[in-house]
C-alpha positions in Angstrom: 65.8 116.5 60.0 68.2 114.4 58.1 66.6 110.6 56.4 69.3 108.1 55.6 68.9 105.8 52.3 70.0 102.7 51.9 71.3 102.0 49.5 71.4 98.8 46.9 72.4 97.3 44.0 68.0 97.1 43.4 66.5 99.6 40.1 63.5 100.5 42.4 62.6 103.3 40.4 61.6 106.7 41.8 59.9 107.5 45.0 57.5 110.0 46.1 56.2 111.1 48.9 54.6 114.5 51.3 56.2 115.4 53.9 53.8 117.8 56.2 53.7 119.2 59.9 51.4 120.2 62.2 49.7 120.5 65.0 53.4 123.0 66.4 53.8 122.6 70.2 54.9 125.9 71.7 55.4 127.9 68.1 53.8 128.5 64.6 53.8 127.1 61.4 54.8 129.3 57.9 53.5 129.3 54.7 53.8 126.0 53.5 52.3 123.2 55.6 54.0 120.4 53.2 56.6 119.6 50.8 56.8 116.8 48.2 59.9 115.0 48.5 61.4 112.3 45.4 64.3 110.1 45.8 65.8 109.7 42.2 66.8 106.3 42.3 71.3 105.9 41.7 71.0 101.7 40.3 70.9 100.8 36.9 69.1 98.1 35.5 70.2 95.0 35.0 68.2 93.6 32.2 65.1 94.4 30.1 62.3 91.4 30.0 60.7 90.7 26.6 58.2 88.6 27.2 58.4 85.9 24.2 54.9 86.5 21.6 54.1 83.6 19.0 51.5 84.8 16.7 
């Protein structure tokens, strides 16, 4: 099952989701019913925001 990912230049962080299969038709689901997947962001942060703090 292909999953198309769109690349961008924005630092998004990792995205995690769970893929679960259920209610099969004309077959059986094996031992594992789901899997957790993580999409790793390949974009580096562009800047670091440091708020101005005054005493």
